[in-house]
C-alpha positions as CSV (number, residue, x, y, z in Angstrom):
1,M,14.9,9.5,-7.6
2,Y,11.6,11.3,-7.5
3,Y,8.6,9.1,-6.4
4,E,5.0,9.9,-7.3
5,A,3.1,7.3,-5.2
6,I,3.4,4.6,-2.5
7,V,1.3,1.5,-2.6
8,I,0.9,-0.7,0.5
9,G,-0.5,-4.2,0.8
10,V,-1.5,-5.5,4.2
11,S,-3.6,-8.4,5.5
12,S,-3.6,-10.2,8.9
13,G,-2.3,-8.0,11.6
14,G,-2.6,-5.0,9.4
15,M,-4.7,-2.7,11.6
16,K,-1.8,-2.3,14.1
17,A,0.6,-1.7,11.3
18,L,-1.7,0.9,9.6
19,K,-2.3,2.7,12.9
20,F,1.4,3.0,13.4
21,L,2.0,4.1,9.8
22,S,-0.8,6.7,9.7
23,S,0.1,8.3,13.0
24,S,3.9,8.4,12.3
25,L,3.9,10.5,9.1
26,P,4.0,14.3,9.4
27,I,1.5,16.7,7.9
28,H,4.0,17.8,5.2
29,F,4.6,14.2,3.9
30,S,3.9,14.7,0.2
31,I,3.9,11.3,-1.5
32,P,0.3,9.9,-1.8
33,I,-0.2,6.6,-0.1
34,I,-2.6,4.0,-1.5
35,I,-3.5,1.0,0.7
36,V,-5.2,-2.3,0.2
37,Q,-6.1,-4.0,3.5
38,H,-7.9,-7.3,3.2
39,L,-11.3,-6.8,4.8
40,S,-14.6,-8.5,5.2
41,S,-17.0,-7.6,2.4
42,K,-19.3,-6.3,5.1
43,S,-16.8,-4.1,6.8
44,D,-17.8,-0.5,7.5
45,S,-15.6,2.5,7.3
46,H,-15.4,3.1,11.1
47,W,-11.8,2.0,11.2
48,I,-10.8,4.6,8.6
49,H,-12.3,7.3,10.8
50,L,-10.1,5.9,13.7
51,L,-7.0,6.1,11.5
52,N,-7.9,9.6,10.4
53,E,-8.2,10.8,14.0
54,K,-4.6,9.8,14.7
55,S,-3.1,10.9,11.4
56,Q,-1.8,14.3,10.4
57,L,-2.6,13.3,6.8
58,N,-6.1,12.9,5.3
59,V,-7.1,9.2,5.5
60,K,-10.1,8.4,3.3
61,E,-11.8,5.6,1.5
62,V,-11.3,5.8,-2.3
63,D,-14.0,7.2,-4.5
64,E,-14.5,6.1,-8.1
65,K,-12.6,8.4,-10.6
66,E,-11.0,10.4,-7.8
67,K,-7.7,12.1,-8.7
68,I,-4.7,11.0,-6.6
69,T,-3.6,13.9,-4.5
70,K,-0.6,14.7,-2.2
71,G,-1.3,14.7,1.5
72,Y,-3.7,11.7,1.4
73,I,-3.7,8.1,2.6
74,Y,-6.2,6.3,0.4
75,I,-7.8,3.1,1.4
76,A,-9.5,0.6,-0.9
77,P,-13.2,0.1,0.0
78,P,-14.4,-3.4,1.0
79,N,-15.4,-5.8,-1.7
80,Y,-13.9,-3.7,-4.6
81,H,-10.7,-4.1,-6.5
82,L,-8.8,-0.8,-6.6
83,M,-7.0,0.1,-9.8
84,I,-5.1,3.1,-11.0
85,E,-5.9,4.5,-14.4
86,K,-3.3,6.1,-16.8
87,D,-4.7,9.6,-15.9
88,Q,-3.8,8.9,-12.2
89,T,-7.4,8.5,-11.1
90,F,-8.9,5.5,-9.2
91,S,-11.1,2.9,-10.7
92,L,-13.2,0.4,-8.6
93,T,-14.2,-3.0,-10.0
94,I,-16.1,-6.0,-8.7
95,D,-14.2,-8.5,-10.9
96,E,-13.5,-12.0,-9.5
97,R,-11.5,-12.3,-6.4
98,V,-7.7,-12.6,-6.8
99,N,-5.8,-14.7,-4.2
100,F,-9.2,-15.1,-2.5
101,A,-9.4,-11.4,-1.9
102,R,-11.3,-8.4,-3.1
103,P,-9.7,-5.9,-2.8
104,S,-6.6,-7.6,-4.0
105,I,-3.1,-6.2,-3.4
106,D,-1.8,-7.7,-6.7
107,V,-4.5,-5.8,-8.6
108,L,-3.5,-2.5,-7.1
109,F,0.2,-3.1,-7.3
110,E,0.1,-4.2,-11.0
111,S,-2.1,-1.3,-12.2
112,A,0.1,1.2,-10.2
113,A,3.3,-0.3,-11.7
114,E,1.9,0.2,-15.2
115,V,1.1,3.9,-14.5
116,F,4.0,5.1,-12.3
117,K,6.8,2.8,-13.6
118,N,10.0,3.5,-11.7
119,K,8.4,6.4,-9.7
120,L,6.5,3.9,-7.5
121,I,7.3,2.5,-4.1
122,G,5.6,-0.8,-3.2
123,I,5.4,-2.0,0.4
124,V,4.3,-5.5,1.5
125,L,3.4,-5.7,5.2
126,T,2.1,-8.4,7.5
127,G,-0.3,-10.9,6.0
128,S,-1.3,-14.6,5.8
129,N,-1.4,-15.3,2.1
130,S,0.7,-14.6,-1.0
131,D,-1.4,-11.6,-2.3
132,G,1.1,-8.8,-3.2
133,T,3.8,-11.2,-4.5
134,N,2.9,-10.9,-8.2
135,G,2.3,-7.2,-7.7
136,I,5.7,-6.5,-6.2
137,I,7.3,-8.6,-9.0
138,R,5.7,-6.2,-11.5
139,I,6.8,-3.1,-9.5
140,K,10.4,-4.3,-9.5
141,K,10.1,-5.2,-13.3
142,Y,9.3,-1.5,-13.9
143,G,12.2,-0.3,-11.7
144,G,10.1,0.7,-8.7
145,L,11.3,0.5,-5.2
146,A,10.3,-2.7,-3.3
147,I,10.1,-2.5,0.5
148,I,9.1,-5.6,2.5
149,Q,8.4,-5.7,6.2
150,D,10.9,-7.8,8.1
151,P,8.9,-11.1,8.6
152,T,10.3,-11.4,12.1
153,T,8.6,-8.2,13.0
154,A,5.3,-9.0,11.2
155,E,2.2,-10.2,13.1
156,S,1.8,-12.7,10.2
157,E,5.0,-13.5,8.4
158,Y,3.6,-15.4,5.4
159,M,3.0,-12.4,3.0
160,P,6.4,-10.8,3.6
161,K,8.2,-14.1,3.2
162,S,6.3,-14.9,0.0
163,A,7.4,-11.5,-1.5
164,I,11.0,-11.9,-0.4
165,A,11.1,-15.4,-2.0
166,A,9.9,-13.9,-5.3
167,I,12.2,-10.9,-5.7
168,I,15.4,-9.3,-4.4
169,P,13.8,-6.5,-2.3
170,D,15.5,-3.1,-2.1
171,H,14.8,-3.1,1.7
172,V,13.6,-5.6,4.3
173,L,12.8,-3.5,7.4
174,S,10.7,-3.2,10.6
175,L,7.8,-0.8,10.5
176,E,9.8,1.8,12.4
177,K,12.6,1.6,9.8
178,I,10.1,1.7,6.9
179,I,8.8,5.0,8.3
180,E,12.4,6.4,8.7
181,L,13.1,5.4,5.0
182,L,9.9,7.0,3.7
183,L,10.7,10.2,5.5
184,K,14.1,10.4,3.9
185,I,12.7,9.6,0.5
186,D,10.0,12.3,0.9
187,H,12.6,14.8,2.0
188,K,14.7,14.1,-1.1
189,N,11.5,14.4,-3.2
190,K,11.0,18.0,-2.3
């Protein structure tokens, strides 16, 4: 199976997970990664610069109408929902909060599932609410690959447990094993 994008949802405890993820992927990793991390609406982008310093890939905050490109890790800006358009560009909205969050993981996952169908990988990591559950259901409905962080390894187990209760995931793994799997998938993609 050839995959065109990876979407990741993360909340409480996410910074540690994102640091590990961004620093573990090699420069030749080709599948674009799009992340929603629950943030304060007043958050600045300093943490993205920190991730970028440790990553061999380009880590950046999403710009409106930006085209999704290989070799990038995209991060949703604070206080905006991140959606993917049919032409594989980003769209930012300030619609109502979903699951008390803006950006919402569900909004990203659901729009990505509509665009990429079975060529999408959805990953739910650590977090303290159920955001991402409806989105991972949609990803599975379209035949995408659903990966959930093993709740016993998550800093906050609620979000992974909520996703696991809603679907039969393709994989439930520690962060280390998620990286190993993504590397294998990317290798087969080439």
